[in-house]
PALUM-820191 format. One record per residue (C-alpha): residue in three letters; y, x, z. Coordinates in steps of 0.02 Angstrom, whole numbers, plus 50000, padded with zeros to 5 digits. Example, Ala and Ser with C-alpha at 12.3 -4.5 7.8 and 13.67 -1.06 7.14 Angstrom:
BEGIN
 res     Y     X     Z
 ALA 49775 50615 50390
 SER 49947 50684 50357
//
This chain:
BEGIN
 res     Y     X     Z
 MET 54124 55281 55122
 ALA 54161 55169 55257
 ASP 53983 55186 55348
 ILE 54002 55385 55344
 GLN 54193 55339 55441
 ASN 54077 55242 55541
 LYS 53956 55360 55593
 SER 53972 55503 55736
 ILE 53961 55669 55677
 HIS 53887 55754 55831
 LEU 53956 55937 55827
 VAL 53803 56016 55904
 ALA 53701 56120 55790
 PHE 53832 56194 55665
 ASP 53765 56341 55533
 THR 53863 56447 55455
 ILE 53866 56490 55269
 GLU 53990 56603 55188
 GLY 54083 56584 55320
 TYR 54085 56402 55323
 GLU 54025 56290 55468
 VAL 53888 56162 55386
 ARG 53771 56038 55453
 PRO 53645 55915 55360
 GLY 53735 55786 55298
 PHE 53712 55592 55250
 TYR 53547 55608 55130
 GLU 53571 55425 55082
 ILE 53737 55442 55010
 ASN 53745 55518 54835
 GLY 53892 55631 54741
 ALA 54035 55729 54854
 THR 54128 55622 54988
 ALA 54273 55647 55099
 ILE 54240 55630 55278
 PRO 54327 55661 55449
 GLY 54321 55850 55457
 GLY 54237 55893 55307
 VAL 54139 55843 55128
 ASN 53969 55773 55120
 PHE 53866 55847 54973
 THR 53722 55757 54934
 ILE 53611 55766 54757
 HIS 53420 55761 54727
 SER 53300 55839 54603
 ASN 53111 55784 54617
 GLN 53048 55968 54555
 ALA 53205 56079 54609
 THR 53152 56232 54730
 SER 53312 56260 54791
 CYS 53510 56229 54755
 GLU 53658 56299 54794
 LEU 53836 56245 54788
 LEU 53968 56306 54690
 LEU 54136 56307 54740
 PHE 54275 56343 54639
 HIS 54466 56353 54658
 ARG 54569 56195 54537
 MET 54562 56272 54370
 GLU 54452 56415 54397
 ASN 54284 56466 54328
 GLU 54195 56584 54449
 PRO 54164 56528 54602
 PHE 54235 56574 54766
 ALA 54088 56509 54861
 ILE 53915 56503 54845
 LEU 53840 56393 54981
 LYS 53623 56396 54973
 PHE 53560 56240 55063
 PRO 53440 56289 55193
 GLU 53270 56237 55175
 HIS 53282 56120 55310
 TYR 53432 56038 55240
 ARG 53324 55962 55115
 ILE 53213 55782 55159
 GLY 53094 55745 55023
 ASN 53183 55765 54856
 VAL 53363 55754 54934
 PHE 53469 55912 54976
 SER 53609 55860 55093
 MET 53747 55955 55199
 ILE 53905 55924 55261
 VAL 54035 56070 55256
 PHE 54173 56077 55375
 ARG 54362 56135 55341
 LEU 54367 56109 55162
 ASN 54539 56025 55078
 ILE 54488 55921 54955
 GLU 54638 55967 54840
 GLU 54592 56128 54853
 PHE 54442 56129 54761
 GLU 54312 56085 54635
 TYR 54106 56091 54619
 GLY 53968 56107 54545
 TYR 53792 56151 54582
 ARG 53635 56272 54508
 LEU 53455 56218 54538
 ASP 53283 56326 54528
 GLY 53135 56267 54479
 PRO 52985 56294 54370
 TYR 53023 56321 54167
 ASN 52905 56228 54051
 PRO 52971 56165 53907
 HIS 52822 56083 53826
 LYS 52810 55958 54007
 GLY 53026 55945 53954
 ILE 53055 56061 54133
 LEU 53205 56164 54095
 PHE 53262 56225 54275
 ASP 53374 56371 54260
 LYS 53447 56449 54423
 ASN 53595 56541 54322
 LYS 53646 56369 54247
 MET 53810 56287 54339
 LEU 53771 56088 54342
 LEU 53898 55948 54345
 ASP 53858 55802 54509
 PRO 53790 55644 54408
 TYR 53870 55560 54541
 ALA 54045 55644 54519
 LYS 54177 55535 54538
 ALA 54295 55638 54435
 VAL 54245 55797 54299
 THR 54369 55908 54259
 GLY 54372 56045 54117
 GLN 54434 55919 54002
 SER 54592 55845 54076
 VAL 54724 55827 53905
 TRP 54673 55742 53782
 GLY 54604 55854 53625
 LYS 54643 56015 53712
 ARG 54503 56125 53766
 PRO 54558 56226 53898
 ASP 54546 56427 53909
 GLY 54405 56476 53924
 GLY 54329 56334 53860
 THR 54232 56172 53938
 HIS 54153 56205 54117
 TYR 54117 56037 54177
 LYS 54131 56030 54366
 ALA 54196 55888 54481
 ARG 54313 55850 54619
 VAL 54301 55748 54793
 VAL 54404 55575 54749
 ARG 54517 55494 54884
 ASP 54493 55298 54891
 ASP 54653 55259 54952
 PHE 54709 55125 54817
 ASP 54788 54959 54892
 TRP 54723 54803 54810
 GLY 54814 54692 54936
 ASN 54784 54526 54929
 SER 54724 54530 54735
 ARG 54586 54421 54681
 GLN 54461 54424 54513
 PRO 54489 54273 54400
 LEU 54303 54233 54395
 LEU 54323 54138 54239
 PRO 54183 53997 54203
 MET 54111 54096 54047
 GLU 54150 53961 53933
 ASP 54354 54006 53959
 LEU 54332 54161 53896
 ILE 54396 54235 53744
 VAL 54360 54420 53720
 TYR 54472 54562 53646
 GLU 54376 54709 53613
 MET 54506 54876 53612
 HIS 54498 55051 53617
 VAL 54617 55129 53758
 ARG 54699 55238 53649
 GLY 54696 55172 53503
 PHE 54774 55010 53565
 THR 54946 55103 53598
 LYS 54950 55270 53537
 ASP 55026 55241 53364
 GLU 55244 55267 53387
 THR 55242 55070 53338
 SER 55174 55005 53490
 LYS 55345 55063 53567
 VAL 55263 55093 53750
 SER 55332 55243 53866
 ASN 55146 55300 53905
 PRO 55046 55293 53731
 GLY 54874 55292 53717
 THR 54843 55279 53909
 PHE 54798 55129 54037
 ALA 54994 55135 54087
 GLY 55028 55102 53896
 MET 54910 54964 53899
 MET 54995 54887 54053
 GLU 55157 54897 53955
 LYS 55073 54748 53837
 ILE 55003 54638 53963
 PRO 55126 54521 53909
 TYR 55075 54511 53738
 LEU 54893 54505 53789
 LYS 54959 54330 53888
 GLU 55049 54259 53754
 LEU 54904 54292 53642
 GLY 54796 54192 53753
 ILE 54657 54299 53773
 THR 54565 54303 53959
 ALA 54459 54464 53950
 ILE 54474 54628 53863
 GLU 54336 54740 53830
 LEU 54374 54902 53820
 MET 54260 55033 53722
 PRO 54206 55184 53837
 VAL 54324 55244 53969
 PHE 54186 55342 54064
 GLU 54219 55517 54055
 PHE 54167 55601 53890
 ASP 54215 55754 53794
 GLU 54306 55703 53641
 LEU 54305 55887 53545
 ARG 54107 55884 53561
 ASP 54104 55877 53367
 ARG 54267 55918 53319
 ARG 54300 55973 53155
 GLU 54415 55975 52997
 VAL 54402 55879 52855
 GLU 54556 55854 52721
 GLY 54686 55936 52839
 GLU 54627 55807 52976
 THR 54566 55848 53143
 LEU 54408 55728 53178
 LEU 54348 55703 53359
 ASP 54213 55606 53457
 TYR 54359 55461 53462
 TRP 54273 55308 53515
 GLY 54186 55388 53669
 TYR 54009 55317 53654
 ASN 53931 55484 53709
 THR 53959 55521 53914
 VAL 53970 55652 54007
 SER 53979 55568 54191
 PHE 53948 55375 54221
 PHE 54066 55379 54377
 ALA 54195 55455 54306
 PRO 54369 55376 54211
 ASN 54388 55473 54050
 THR 54568 55591 54132
 GLY 54629 55588 53950
 TYR 54664 55407 53955
 CYS 54777 55428 54108
 ALA 54984 55459 54094
 GLY 54965 55601 54219
 ILE 54848 55703 54303
 GLU 54757 55616 54443
 TYR 54732 55762 54568
 ASN 54597 55666 54692
 ARG 54655 55498 54661
 GLU 54573 55501 54459
 GLY 54538 55321 54433
 ASN 54720 55244 54502
 GLU 54805 55215 54348
 LEU 54636 55129 54288
 LYS 54649 55019 54439
 GLN 54813 54971 54419
 LEU 54770 54921 54242
 ILE 54624 54810 54312
 LYS 54722 54740 54459
 ALA 54889 54688 54348
 MET 54766 54619 54217
 ASN 54667 54521 54349
 SER 54838 54449 54422
 GLU 54868 54380 54252
 GLY 54712 54294 54245
 ILE 54624 54407 54133
 GLU 54470 54492 54149
 VAL 54411 54674 54109
 PHE 54251 54712 54043
 LEU 54196 54913 54005
 ASP 54095 54939 53862
 VAL 53973 55042 53962
 VAL 53817 55184 53863
 PHE 53664 55192 53971
 ASN 53563 55219 53812
 HIS 53603 55419 53802
 THR 53704 55542 53861
 ALA 53824 55671 53777
 GLU 53687 55814 53806
 GLY 53586 55774 53654
 ASN 53427 55850 53595
 GLU 53336 56010 53623
 TYR 53486 56087 53553
 GLY 53625 55995 53621
 PRO 53727 56077 53795
 TYR 53658 56077 53952
 PHE 53761 56029 54089
 SER 53707 55907 54195
 PHE 53529 55793 54182
 LYS 53428 55938 54080
 GLY 53451 56056 54235
 ILE 53410 55926 54378
 ASP 53254 55829 54322
 ASN 53235 55832 54108
 ASN 53090 55753 54112
 ILE 53136 55605 54225
 TYR 53312 55553 54159
 TYR 53262 55564 53997
 MET 53130 55481 53866
 LEU 53005 55639 53823
 THR 52883 55666 53678
 PRO 52702 55728 53742
 ASP 52763 55887 53672
 GLY 52914 55883 53786
 TYR 53022 55849 53632
 TYR 53184 55705 53652
 TYR 53123 55519 53593
 ASN 53295 55456 53482
 PHE 53302 55263 53504
 SER 53506 55282 53529
 GLY 53524 55380 53352
 CYS 53621 55526 53477
 GLY 53495 55653 53500
 ASN 53419 55586 53671
 THR 53361 55426 53758
 LEU 53398 55394 53938
 ASN 53241 55340 54036
 CYS 53331 55175 54117
 ASN 53141 55108 54199
 HIS 53101 55252 54284
 PRO 53160 55211 54476
 ILE 53258 55371 54479
 VAL 53353 55339 54340
 GLN 53368 55130 54382
 GLN 53421 55188 54561
 MET 53584 55294 54467
 ILE 53636 55144 54347
 ILE 53626 55010 54471
 GLU 53743 55128 54593
 CYS 53836 55172 54458
 LEU 53884 54982 54420
 ARG 53905 54916 54589
 TYR 54038 55074 54599
 TRP 54132 55008 54462
 VAL 54130 54818 54541
 THR 54184 54873 54701
 THR 54280 55040 54700
 TYR 54373 54970 54529
 ARG 54359 54776 54530
 VAL 54269 54778 54350
 ASN 54237 54590 54293
 GLY 54119 54624 54178
 PHE 54014 54755 54066
 ARG 53944 54750 53883
 PHE 53789 54874 53856
 ASP 53790 54977 53712
 LEU 53622 54983 53620
 ALA 53543 54858 53770
 SER 53374 54851 53714
 ILE 53363 55030 53758
 LEU 53383 54965 53932
 GLY 53213 54883 53907
 ARG 53094 55009 53854
 ASN 52948 55096 53947
 GLU 52939 55289 53987
 ASP 52851 55287 53816
 GLY 52972 55199 53708
 SER 52880 55031 53709
 PRO 52953 54878 53750
 MET 52937 54782 53905
 SER 52925 54607 53920
 LYS 52995 54608 54098
 PRO 53090 54754 54108
 PRO 53133 54794 54305
 LEU 53310 54887 54257
 LEU 53368 54737 54182
 GLN 53280 54608 54303
 SER 53371 54702 54452
 LEU 53539 54709 54362
 ALA 53510 54523 54338
 PHE 53470 54462 54525
 ASP 53581 54624 54587
 PRO 53701 54543 54732
 ILE 53820 54643 54711
 LEU 53836 54613 54505
 GLY 53833 54422 54550
 LYS 53975 54376 54480
 VAL 54007 54501 54347
 LYS 53961 54458 54171
 LEU 53811 54547 54078
 ILE 53826 54551 53891
 ALA 53701 54657 53809
 GLU 53718 54721 53625
 ALA 53531 54663 53606
 TRP 53470 54795 53482
 ASP 53454 54977 53461
 ALA 53443 55123 53343
 GLY 53261 55123 53338
 GLY 53228 54969 53274
 LEU 53210 54852 53416
 TYR 53305 54684 53372
 GLN 53322 54571 53532
 VAL 53452 54437 53461
 GLY 53379 54268 53547
 SER 53257 54361 53656
 PHE 53345 54497 53761
 PRO 53261 54481 53919
 SER 53383 54372 54018
 TRP 53331 54280 54180
 ASN 53475 54168 54131
 ARG 53606 54300 54171
 TRP 53616 54405 53999
 MET 53740 54355 53868
 GLU 53719 54440 53667
 TRP 53825 54485 53566
 ASN 53768 54375 53436
 GLY 53729 54490 53282
 ARG 53670 54327 53179
 TYR 53813 54242 53199
 ARG 53926 54377 53119
 ASP 53796 54374 52988
 ASP 53803 54208 52945
 ILE 53956 54152 52960
 ARG 54024 54300 52862
 GLY 53899 54260 52741
 PHE 53946 54055 52745
 LEU 54142 54105 52728
 LYS 54100 54205 52572
 GLY 54033 54077 52502
 ASP 53851 54137 52494
 TYR 53716 54009 52451
 GLY 53591 53937 52581
 LEU 53686 53944 52734
 ILE 53740 53759 52780
 GLU 53610 53761 52904
 GLU 53630 53933 52990
 ALA 53801 53906 52993
 ALA 53787 53736 53082
 ASN 53685 53823 53206
 ARG 53802 53954 53240
 ILE 53939 53847 53263
 PHE 53851 53736 53407
 GLY 53800 53877 53507
 SER 53670 53947 53418
 GLU 53534 53846 53507
 ASP 53406 53874 53358
 ILE 53386 54065 53445
 TYR 53454 54040 53620
 HIS 53355 53869 53691
 PRO 53483 53803 53825
 GLU 53350 53786 53953
 LEU 53320 53954 53959
 ARG 53465 54031 53908
 GLY 53609 53907 53990
 ALA 53722 53856 53861
 ASN 53826 54014 53849
 ALA 53716 54157 53811
 SER 53803 54185 53642
 VAL 53958 54320 53612
 ASN 54003 54248 53450
 PHE 54101 54399 53340
 LEU 54153 54419 53166
 THR 54211 54592 53188
 CYS 54216 54725 53323
 HIS 54223 54925 53323
 ASP 54100 54958 53239
 GLY 54126 54881 53040
 PHE 54256 54816 52957
 THR 54424 54739 53034
 LEU 54435 54556 52991
 HIS 54596 54607 52867
 ASP 54460 54719 52779
 ILE 54334 54606 52758
 TYR 54411 54510 52648
 THR 54496 54676 52554
 TYR 54355 54759 52527
 ASN 54165 54758 52447
 MET 54126 54947 52489
 LYS 54145 55009 52637
 HIS 54280 55181 52608
 ASN 54227 55315 52738
 GLU 54263 55476 52647
 LYS 54388 55549 52771
 ASN 54241 55540 52895
 GLY 54184 55700 52785
 TRP 54006 55642 52739
 ASN 54033 55576 52577
 ASN 54048 55404 52607
 THR 53863 55398 52669
 ASP 53898 55357 52846
 GLY 53923 55157 52903
 ASP 53836 55004 52868
 ASN 53822 54949 52667
 ASN 53789 54770 52711
 ASN 53966 54731 52755
 LEU 53951 54533 52696
 SER 54135 54566 52644
 TRP 54229 54495 52487
 ASN 54380 54586 52406
 CYS 54452 54422 52339
 GLY 54432 54498 52161
 VAL 54531 54652 52195
 GLU 54472 54820 52293
 GLY 54597 54863 52403
 GLU 54765 54823 52443
 THR 54880 54746 52298
 ASP 55039 54674 52258
 ASP 54963 54524 52183
 PRO 55005 54360 52268
 GLN 54893 54263 52236
 ILE 54746 54360 52284
 ASN 54852 54396 52459
 GLN 54868 54211 52491
 ILE 54678 54188 52463
 ARG 54645 54349 52586
 ARG 54767 54254 52710
 ARG 54667 54113 52714
 MET 54521 54160 52721
 VAL 54568 54264 52873
 LYS 54615 54118 52935
 ASN 54467 54007 52901
 ALA 54373 54139 53001
 CYS 54500 54112 53157
 VAL 54479 53953 53145
 VAL 54293 53944 53131
 LEU 54279 54081 53270
 MET 54391 53984 53399
 CYS 54305 53811 53360
 SER 54118 53880 53409
 ARG 54019 53842 53543
 GLY 53986 54001 53624
 ILE 54104 54157 53696
 PRO 54216 54180 53551
 MET 54259 54373 53526
 PHE 54367 54480 53410
 LEU 54440 54641 53367
 ALA 54611 54688 53430
 GLY 54742 54678 53282
 ASP 54630 54562 53198
 GLU 54776 54442 53249
 PHE 54892 54524 53158
 GLY 54805 54581 53001
 ASN 54765 54770 53053
 SER 54670 54868 52936
 GLN 54574 55033 52949
 ASN 54575 55054 52744
 GLY 54414 55008 52715
 ASN 54333 55138 52832
 ASN 54192 55056 52948
 ASN 54138 55170 53054
 ALA 54303 55258 53111
 TYR 54205 55333 53266
 CYS 54309 55506 53233
 GLN 54479 55433 53171
 ASP 54580 55481 53315
 ASN 54742 55467 53182
 THR 54828 55296 53105
 ILE 54660 55238 53035
 SER 54605 55189 53204
 TRP 54770 55170 53292
 LEU 54841 54980 53306
 ASP 55002 54985 53171
 TRP 55126 54852 53301
 SER 55254 54849 53147
 LEU 55125 54705 53074
 VAL 55178 54605 53207
 GLU 55323 54558 53121
 LYS 55284 54592 52959
 ASN 55119 54466 52973
 SER 55206 54345 53110
 LYS 55123 54187 53042
 LEU 54961 54234 53059
 LEU 54995 54311 53235
 GLN 55067 54135 53269
 PHE 54914 54055 53190
 PHE 54802 54146 53312
 LYS 54897 54100 53446
 ASP 54893 53933 53396
 MET 54693 53916 53367
 ILE 54684 54002 53537
 ARG 54774 53858 53629
 PHE 54682 53734 53518
 ARG 54535 53795 53593
 LYS 54590 53805 53775
 GLU 54665 53608 53742
 HIS 54495 53554 53680
 LEU 54349 53538 53816
 ILE 54246 53452 53713
 ILE 54221 53639 53598
 ARG 54182 53738 53734
 LYS 54037 53613 53825
 ASP 53968 53458 53826
 THR 54055 53327 53923
 MET 54042 53144 53932
 THR 54024 53023 53779
 SER 54158 52966 53710
 SER 54199 52774 53682
 LEU 54117 52773 53518
 ASN 53963 52824 53589
 TRP 53944 52948 53452
 PRO 53824 53106 53480
 LEU 53941 53255 53568
 ARG 53880 53353 53430
 SER 53852 53312 53253
 VAL 53828 53389 53073
 HIS 53900 53298 52915
 GLY 53920 53321 52732
 LEU 54014 53259 52577
 VAL 53979 53080 52664
 PRO 54016 53073 52837
 TRP 53840 53047 52933
 ARG 53720 53157 52788
 GLU 53685 53294 52824
 ASP 53657 53417 52655
 PHE 53573 53579 52714
 SER 53528 53602 52501
 SER 53537 53786 52439
 ASN 53689 53738 52331
 ASN 53793 53656 52438
 HIS 53950 53738 52508
 LEU 54033 53609 52619
 LEU 54015 53578 52797
 CYS 54082 53453 52911
 VAL 54049 53460 53107
 MET 54110 53349 53231
 PHE 54145 53357 53431
 ALA 54147 53184 53509
 GLY 54183 53173 53698
 ARG 54292 53169 53840
 THR 54445 53269 53885
 GLU 54422 53375 54033
 ASP 54489 53249 54175
 ASN 54395 53096 54084
 SER 54559 52991 54042
 LYS 54518 52983 53849
 ASP 54413 53011 53694
 ASP 54420 53201 53618
 ILE 54354 53191 53427
 ILE 54368 53354 53337
 TYR 54296 53337 53143
 ILE 54321 53513 53068
 ILE 54313 53527 52879
 MET 54257 53687 52803
 ASN 54236 53710 52611
 THR 54181 53868 52555
 TYR 54177 53827 52386
 TRP 54273 53886 52237
 GLU 54329 53715 52177
 PRO 54429 53577 52280
 GLN 54293 53419 52366
 ASN 54361 53247 52428
 VAL 54293 53227 52592
 GLY 54250 53056 52671
 LEU 54288 53048 52849
 PRO 54197 52947 52984
 GLU 54255 52784 53013
 LEU 54366 52763 53186
 LYS 54390 52589 53270
 ILE 54521 52494 53270
 GLY 54671 52568 53363
 ILE 54611 52765 53310
 GLN 54675 52853 53161
 TRP 54600 53022 53089
 GLU 54770 53166 53090
 LEU 54748 53327 53011
 VAL 54821 53445 53127
 ILE 54744 53610 53070
 ASP 54736 53656 52874
 THR 54732 53844 52834
 PHE 54775 53820 52635
 GLN 54962 53769 52710
 GLU 55067 53952 52715
 GLU 55159 53894 52868
 SER 55031 53965 53034
 VAL 54961 53770 53098
 GLN 54992 53592 53083
 ILE 54984 53588 53250
 GLY 55137 53470 53314
 LYS 55163 53413 53157
 SER 55018 53298 53109
 MET 54968 53214 52941
 VAL 54881 53027 52952
 VAL 54712 53037 52861
 ARG 54641 52882 52784
 GLU 54451 52848 52737
 SER 54442 53040 52642
 LEU 54537 53201 52611
 LEU 54562 53309 52484
 VAL 54502 53493 52535
 GLU 54574 53628 52433
 PRO 54442 53797 52391
 ARG 54417 53913 52515
 THR 54507 53800 52649
 VAL 54450 53745 52838
 LYS 54550 53599 52901
 ILE 54547 53504 53085
 LEU 54569 53318 53123
 HIS 54588 53252 53292
 ALA 54540 53073 53309
 ASN 54729 52982 53391
 PRO 54778 52840 53447
 VAL 54892 52738 53312
 LYS 55069 52770 53347
 GLN 55182 52621 53391
 ARG 55330 52608 53276
//
């Protein structure tokens, strides 16, 4: 925008088209941009033979003007035109491109199809959540006025080791009436919950897709319930925020509500990450809709088989051809836009292994897109997080091309720790590796100390409550006869499938949830958990709630009071993590000269990785952040169904072990009410305890 405003427009060689004065535009600036006196429109296509700009009155489906780009308004493959005396508040726009049609080569030009600008900053046609406009959806674009005042706001720029990530769905976070917000299900509704997030102690939120998508894409009825594309992993436009998440209609200022949210979060020290979906689009396969990329350069934007069909490494019908130079350019420009215009602090890339595939689908050793993102100067301070696998079977956890910049959702952490906590055999060594940052798969000299994003739950799968309430998925309400969703959940129902009034089973379930919380918060790497886990939110055993825009997916805020002790436990564990730098990173060696990290068994200093062992002790031993004193933490994890007597490392005179956290206790946590422990400690079944080495208190 600034570049355009600083350039002079020589008003000498106007052309007139359909009564509008026009002239060649700014070819290097994609999309539609307001300039003094008019609007600059730029679009590029490799094989199009001609291009038309369609102008519509707001909410109308028939254009009031069709402006064909003169041939001399094209340079290379770029069409660019300035149209003067257009009021951006009075029109919407689209394009029509003509060109060859050869489906066997993946070329699908149709001069009668209106196309959505791939660089559209705002999309019309689906503004109110769940309501199809009269006449159906016709995607058109609006020109956005970028006049949001950021003032002197600054980004938190938190160190990696200080991140505590909270994954959430914008709508589901506050949509339920129990949230008691003024604007439920919106960015504005989220802003009302900032005090809650701050008190909880999280330092980053990871928003499930907020790019424009059509929630009505696969609308259907199941058992009287309307099912939608609720999660939003089918992008319509990469540069536009989802208008259905706004409390009000933002004509020509789309995104201001999201900007206000990001500004407010950042001012409270909370970073905002976006879950971005560059592996596929909402256009689907050859049977899917045709509204943008298919009509612009289908055989460039999508991976195609030799006979013109769509490769489907995404599981959603098509796969973006991410390492083609044109697609690379679009993705980089898109991410730069969200960083500069919205001040986004990080990105999580859905099915990111697709971003490393060649045009024929084969994995690349040094994917140019991933390398470009790693070294892009505009993106130099943002966090880059990869979901290091895809639906085509490519699994790259620990081997995702990183250039020491990319972090990964650590699927190995989820699987190994879930299995360990429920008592599976032979997982002691794996659990120790995961707790200590998974250095067996993320070599520190190559990946740094914070490559692993540790998680036990995310949007895809059981909630933490449901992991210990259900042995099996219960996705019947999705309408696929319970055939969808993962069958391998590594869950344990504690003896009864589903909810129960049995107090003993509920007691074990609460303990298992707290065990998971302790291990997650005491693991090296970046902890992430799913919104609502902290107060026992459930999806009734549904582990694939992608279509459930209802109370299955919406957070039940009444549980904040009902499960207040669990919520307090999460707050205390987050605070405990923040108070002990030695958990988050290596520090100076303690005065005892013990290893910074060590593994122990029933007997201290003796590892026991035998297949029938169910007890793991780990110790972090170093110095406090200000280097003023020792900071030594001993974590005992008994996943066995019997109590075990655990020996403790011998401390020097004047120092004693104090029990500070005990998941066996019904009370929230023992912080501030520590108990002195001598040479050994009896650890109850399925219990985690934490000891802290403290000076002997003088009487």
